[in-house]
C-alpha positions in Angstrom: -26.2 24.2 8.0 -26.0 28.0 8.5 -22.8 30.0 8.2 -21.6 31.1 11.6 -18.7 33.2 13.0 -17.4 31.5 16.1 -15.8 33.3 19.0 -12.6 32.3 20.5 -10.6 31.3 17.5 -8.4 33.0 14.9 -10.0 34.3 11.7 -6.9 33.5 9.7 -7.8 29.8 9.1 -8.4 29.3 5.4 -10.9 26.5 5.7 -14.6 27.2 5.1 -16.5 27.9 8.3 -19.9 26.3 8.9 -21.8 25.3 12.1 -23.2 22.1 13.3 -24.4 20.8 16.6 -21.7 18.2 17.2 -23.2 15.0 18.6 -23.1 11.3 17.6 -26.2 11.5 15.4 -25.1 14.6 13.4 -21.5 13.3 13.1 -22.9 10.0 11.6 -25.2 11.9 9.2 -23.0 14.8 8.0 -19.3 14.1 8.7 -17.5 12.7 5.7 -14.1 13.3 4.1 -14.4 16.0 1.4 -11.9 14.5 -1.1 -10.7 18.1 -1.6 -10.4 21.3 0.4 -10.9 21.1 4.2 -14.1 22.3 5.8 -14.4 23.1 9.5 -17.8 22.5 11.1 -18.0 24.6 14.3 -20.1 23.5 17.2 -23.2 25.7 17.7 -22.9 25.6 21.5 -19.2 25.4 22.4 -17.1 28.1 20.8 -13.7 26.9 19.6 -14.8 23.3 19.3 -15.1 21.9 15.8 -14.7 18.9 13.5 -12.5 19.3 10.4 -13.6 17.4 7.3 -10.3 16.8 5.6 -9.5 15.3 2.2 -9.3 11.7 3.5 -10.1 11.8 7.3 -12.2 13.8 9.8 -11.0 14.9 13.2 -12.2 16.7 16.3 -10.2 19.9 17.0 -10.0 22.7 19.5 -9.1 26.2 18.3 -9.0 28.7 21.2 -7.2 31.9 22.1 -5.5 31.6 25.6 -6.5 34.6 27.6 -3.5 36.9 27.4 -1.5 34.3 25.5 -1.1 32.5 22.2 -3.5 30.7 19.9 -4.0 27.1 21.2 -4.8 24.3 18.8 -5.2 20.6 19.5 -6.4 17.6 17.5 -8.5 15.5 19.8 -8.7 12.5 17.6 -10.4 11.1 14.5 -14.1 10.7 14.4 -13.5 7.0 14.0 -11.2 7.0 17.0 -13.2 8.7 19.7 -16.9 9.5 20.2 -18.5 12.9 19.8 -19.4 13.2 23.5 -15.9 12.2 24.6 -14.4 14.8 22.3 -16.9 17.4 23.6 -15.9 16.7 27.2 -12.2 17.0 26.4 -12.8 20.2 24.4 -14.7 21.7 27.4 -11.8 21.0 29.7 -9.2 22.5 27.4 -11.3 25.6 26.6 -11.9 26.2 30.3 -8.2 26.2 30.8 -7.7 28.7 28.0 -10.4 31.0 29.5 -8.6 30.9 32.8 -5.3 31.9 31.2 -3.7 28.5 31.3 -2.1 27.2 28.1 -2.9 23.5 27.9 -0.1 23.1 25.3 2.6 24.5 27.6 3.5 20.9 28.7 2.4 17.6 27.2 -0.6 15.9 28.8 1.6 12.8 29.2 3.5 14.7 31.9 6.9 13.3 30.8 9.3 13.0 28.0 8.2 11.5 24.7 10.7 9.0 23.3 11.2 8.1 19.7 9.9 4.6 20.3 6.9 6.0 22.1 6.1 8.3 19.2 6.4 5.4 16.8 3.8 3.4 18.8 1.5 6.5 19.0 1.8 6.9 15.2 0.7 3.3 14.6 -2.1 3.6 17.1 -3.6 6.8 15.7 -3.0 6.1 12.0 -5.3 3.1 12.2 -6.3 3.3 8.5 -2.8 2.2 7.4 -2.8 -1.1 5.5 -1.4 -4.0 7.4 1.3 -4.4 4.7 2.3 -0.8 5.2 2.4 -1.2 9.0 4.7 -4.3 8.6 7.0 -2.4 6.3 7.2 0.5 8.7 7.9 -1.8 11.7 10.7 -3.6 9.8 12.3 -0.4 8.8 12.0 1.1 12.3 13.2 -2.0 14.1 16.2 -2.4 11.8 17.4 1.2 11.7 16.1 2.9 14.9 15.9 0.1 17.5 19.0 1.5 19.4 17.5 5.0 19.4 14.1 4.2 20.9 14.8 6.0 24.2 15.9 9.3 22.7 13.7 12.3 23.7 12.1 13.5 20.5 12.7 17.2 21.6 16.5 16.5 21.3 16.2 15.5 17.6 17.2 18.1 15.1 17.3 18.3 11.4 21.1 17.7 11.6 20.4 14.6 13.7 18.0 13.2 11.1 20.5 13.8 8.3 23.2 12.0 10.3 20.9 9.1 10.8 20.1 9.0 7.1 23.8 9.0 6.2 24.4 6.2 8.7 21.6 4.1 7.2 22.9 4.6 3.7 26.4 3.6 4.8 25.1 0.4 6.6 23.1 -0.7 3.5 26.1 -0.2 1.3 28.4 -2.0 3.7 26.0 -5.0 3.7 26.4 -5.2 0.0 30.2 -4.9 0.1 30.4 -1.3 -1.1 32.1 1.7 0.3 29.9 3.5 2.9 29.9 6.7 0.9 28.5 6.8 -2.7 31.2 7.6 -5.3 29.0 9.9 -7.5 25.6 10.9 -8.6 25.0 7.6 -10.4 26.0 5.5 -7.4 22.6 5.3 -5.7 22.8 2.1 -3.6 21.3 2.7 -0.2 19.8 6.1 -0.9 16.2 4.9 -1.3 16.4 3.0 2.0 17.7 6.1 3.8 15.0 8.3 2.4 12.3 5.8 3.2 13.4 5.8 6.8 13.3 9.6 6.9 9.8 9.5 5.4 8.6 7.4 8.3 10.2 9.9 10.8 8.6 12.8 9.0 5.2 11.2 9.3 5.8 10.5 13.0 6.8 14.0 13.8 3.9 15.4 11.8 1.6 13.4 14.0 3.4 14.7 17.1 2.9 18.3 16.0 -0.8 17.7 15.0 -1.7 16.1 18.3 0.7 18.3 20.3 2.4 15.2 21.9 5.6 17.2 22.5 6.8 20.8 22.4 8.0 20.9 18.8 8.2 24.1 16.7 9.0 22.3 13.4 9.3 18.9 11.9 13.0 17.9 12.1 12.5 15.2 9.4 11.2 17.6 6.8 14.3 17.9 4.8 15.1 20.9 2.5 14.2 20.7 -1.2 16.8 18.7 -3.1 18.1 16.8 -0.1 16.1 13.7 -0.9 17.1 11.2 -3.6 14.6 10.8 -6.3 14.9 7.2 -7.6 14.3 6.6 -11.2 11.2 4.6 -12.0 12.0 0.9 -12.8 11.4 0.1 -16.4 13.0 -3.4 -16.6 11.1 -6.0 -18.6 12.1 -9.3 -20.1 13.1 -8.7 -23.7 11.9 -11.0 -26.5 15.2 -12.9 -26.6 15.3 -13.2 -22.8 11.8 -14.8 -22.4 12.7 -18.3 -23.8 15.9 -18.3 -21.6 14.0 -17.2 -18.5 11.2 -19.8 -19.1 13.7 -22.6 -19.6 15.5 -21.5 -16.3 12.2 -21.6 -14.5 11.8 -25.3 -15.4 15.0 -25.9 -13.4 13.5 -24.2 -10.3 13.9 -26.8 -7.4 10.6 -25.7 -5.7 7.6 -26.7 -7.7 5.5 -24.2 -5.8 7.7 -21.3 -6.8 8.0 -22.6 -10.3 4.3 -22.4 -10.8 4.0 -19.1 -8.8 6.5 -17.2 -11.0 5.0 -18.7 -14.2 1.6 -17.5 -13.2 2.9 -14.0 -12.2 4.1 -13.7 -15.8 0.9 -15.1 -17.3 -1.6 -13.1 -15.2 0.2 -9.8 -14.7 -0.9 -9.9 -11.1 1.0 -8.3 -8.3 3.0 -10.7 -6.2 1.0 -10.1 -3.0 -2.2 -10.7 -4.8 -1.3 -14.2 -5.9 0.9 -15.3 -3.0 -2.1 -15.3 -0.6 -4.6 -16.9 -3.1 -6.7 -19.6 -1.4 -8.2 -22.5 -3.4 -11.6 -21.3 -2.4 -11.1 -18.3 -4.8 -10.1 -20.5 -7.7 -12.6 -21.9 -10.2 -11.1 -24.3 -12.7 -14.5 -25.7 -13.7 -16.7 -24.7 -16.7 -19.6 -23.4 -14.5 -20.0 -20.7 -11.9 -19.1 -21.8 -8.4 -19.3 -19.9 -5.1 -19.9 -16.7 -7.0 -16.8 -17.1 -9.2 -17.3 -17.2 -13.0 -16.2 -20.3 -14.9 -12.4 -20.6 -15.4 -11.5 -17.6 -13.3 -9.9 -16.6 -10.0 -11.2 -14.1 -7.5 -8.9 -11.5 -6.0 -10.6 -10.1 -2.9 -10.7 -6.4 -2.2 -8.4 -6.7 0.8 -5.7 -8.2 -1.4 -5.8 -5.7 -4.3 -4.0 -2.4 -4.4 -7.1 -0.6 -5.7 -9.2 -2.0 -2.8 -11.7 -3.5 -5.3 -12.6 -7.1 -5.9 -11.9 -8.4 -9.4 -12.0 -11.6 -11.3 -9.1 -12.8 -13.6 -10.1 -15.0 -16.5 -7.9 -18.1 -17.0 -6.2 -18.8 -20.3 -5.3 -22.3 -21.3 -1.8 -22.1 -20.0 -2.9 -20.6 -16.7 -5.4 -23.3 -16.3 -2.7 -26.0 -16.9 -0.5 -24.4 -14.2 -3.4 -24.4 -11.7 -4.4 -28.0 -12.4 -0.8 -29.0 -12.0 -0.7 -27.3 -8.6 -4.0 -29.0 -7.6 -2.5 -32.3 -8.6 0.5 -31.7 -6.3 -1.9 -31.0 -3.4 -4.0 -34.1 -4.1 -0.9 -36.2 -4.6 0.3 -35.7 -1.1 2.6 -32.8 -1.6 1.3 -30.1 0.8 -1.8 -32.3 1.2 -4.7 -30.5 2.7 -3.3 -27.0 2.2 -5.8 -24.2 1.9 -3.5 -22.1 -0.2 -2.7 -22.3 -3.9 1.0 -21.5 -3.0 1.5 -23.0 0.4 4.7 -22.2 2.3 7.4 -24.8 1.9 8.6 -24.1 5.4 6.9 -23.1 8.7 5.1 -19.9 8.2 2.6 -18.0 10.3 0.6 -17.2 7.2 0.6 -20.7 5.7 1.4 -19.4 2.2 4.5 -18.1 0.5 5.4 -14.5 1.1 8.2 -13.4 -1.2 9.6 -15.1 -4.3 12.3 -12.5 -5.0 15.3 -14.8 -4.3 13.7 -17.4 -6.7 13.2 -15.0 -9.5 16.7 -13.8 -9.1 18.0 -17.3 -9.2 16.1 -18.0 -12.4 17.6 -14.9 -14.0 21.1 -16.0 -12.9 20.5 -19.5 -14.4 19.3 -17.9 -17.6 22.4 -15.7 -17.8 20.4 -12.5 -18.0 20.3 -9.4 -15.9 18.2 -9.9 -12.7 14.5 -9.1 -12.7 12.1 -8.6 -9.9 8.6 -10.1 -9.4 7.1 -6.8 -10.5 9.2 -6.8 -13.7 7.2 -9.9 -14.7 4.0 -7.7 -14.4 5.7 -5.0 -16.6 6.6 -7.7 -19.1 3.0 -8.9 -19.3 1.7 -5.4 -19.7 4.2 -4.6 -22.4 3.4 -7.7 -24.4 -0.3 -6.9 -24.1 0.3 -3.3 -25.3 2.0 -4.6 -28.5 -1.1 -6.6 -29.4 -3.2 -3.4 -29.8 -5.8 -4.6 -27.3 -8.5 -2.2 -26.1 -7.1 0.1 -23.5 -10.1 -0.5 -21.2 -9.4 -4.3 -21.3 -5.7 -3.7 -20.4 -6.7 -1.5 -17.4 -9.1 -4.2 -16.3 -6.7 -7.1 -16.7 -3.9 -5.3 -14.8 -6.3 -4.2 -12.0 -5.3 -0.6 -12.2 -7.7 2.0 -10.9 -8.7 4.2 -13.8 -8.0 7.9 -13.6 -10.9 9.6 -11.9 -10.8 12.3 -14.6 -11.5 9.8 -17.3 -15.3 9.9 -17.1 -15.8 7.4 -19.9 -13.6 4.7 -18.4 -14.8 5.3 -14.8 -18.6 5.7 -15.4 -19.4 4.2 -18.8 -17.1 1.3 -19.6 -17.7 -1.8 -17.4 -16.1 -5.0 -18.7 -17.1 -8.4 -17.2 -14.9 -11.4 -17.0 -16.2 -12.8 -20.2 -15.3 -9.6 -22.0 -11.7 -10.2 -20.9 -11.3 -13.9 -21.9 -10.3 -13.2 -25.5 -7.7 -10.5 -24.6 -6.3 -12.7 -21.9 -5.9 -15.6 -24.2 -4.3 -13.4 -26.9 -1.7 -12.3 -24.4 -1.0 -15.9 -23.4 -0.7 -17.0 -27.0 1.9 -14.2 -27.6 3.8 -15.2 -24.5 3.8 -18.8 -25.7 5.2 -17.7 -29.0 7.9 -15.6 -27.4 8.8 -18.5 -25.0 9.0 -21.0 -27.9 5.9 -22.9 -26.8 3.6 -22.4 -29.8 2.8 -26.1 -30.0 2.2 -28.9 -27.5 5.4 -30.6 -26.5 4.2 -34.1 -27.5 1.4 -35.9 -29.4 -0.2 -37.0 -26.2 -0.5 -33.5 -24.8 -3.9 -31.9 -25.4 -4.5 -28.2 -25.3 -7.1 -27.3 -22.7 -9.9 -25.0 -24.0 -11.2 -22.4 -21.6 -14.0 -21.0 -23.7 -17.4 -20.8 -22.0 -20.5 -21.8 -23.9 -23.7 -20.0 -22.9 -27.0 -21.7 -23.5 
């Protein structure tokens, strides 16, 4: 692609300038996110029409000077949202208006007011790469805190309006918890994270409105000044050594057998709650041979359920295998008979499996008489126990499912551990958790320890 200087657009843009005949074939061949600095590929035939290769997404754009007027810029859509020919046709229309001296951005193409609710719908429609869990989280937040404000014209919203809304959200959250609406000091942070999360959604919505010129906005009203946002402290809660036996004993009193096994396996596997909650039996192999592509004594976490977006296999220690066999016995014994999920929903659920065990882990901590823990605190406990065993760092990264730092060339490109390489570290972690929970030996003479070692011919 030869370097070219295009007519009809400002020379102040800092992105690299190259040319390309923009059509479906060339877009498919050459257009990819850069992972770094943006690159603009200008069309060889239509001045002012280009495709911007951003860090994570690529979009068709028009940059054109209106005759006798201002610089006009509009994002036409992502390359995965509209076709090249459709983008070209729209670019030709807009550029023709600019040449004639008409500013296409003088009034929205929609021909009417854009409401807050309409902008939220536009955001979800155009940001089609958002994970479904993220979409649901945004919807819950918007419906709870902004449902009465849906019909407000976005042009009427100022930074002061956003700050007032944030304060109201913080006050409502605190009121629900029986606290005064206003925090008493710098250490009283209840409600601040929720308020800031709501503002984060608004900021993303208004950024899209400005990018696509959906409304006449000169600035993002939800972009708060530095220092206005609360910076929550990272959670560091883990179960201490003297808390583990109390917590384990309290789990045995959990009324729901499904949640009893679920929380135990969260502690034993170190998995994220959403990874285990939606685990189907088809991704569990409790046999001593490979089945359906799953190694012996292992579970498969599919790419769409992991945070890293990569499929991985978790080896089963003896205690983990006992928990899964007990769950399978519940299924075969008529409890949740025929369920496809390892942790089926006790009540009616559109998913068919459990969704959140937070209330159950809180109840277990209350029964144990210890400060409350979250489901993710069990993952932190697993990782902390593993770290004390001086296990290889590469094994710890693989067992927790963390994506390695891209700058760590050795870990990314040279160390590749299979499920068999992780069996001994996994069992070592389980053995240490057994010791800490006071379960070093079988409870009775008629209890036999299950061996998960795999013998290769």
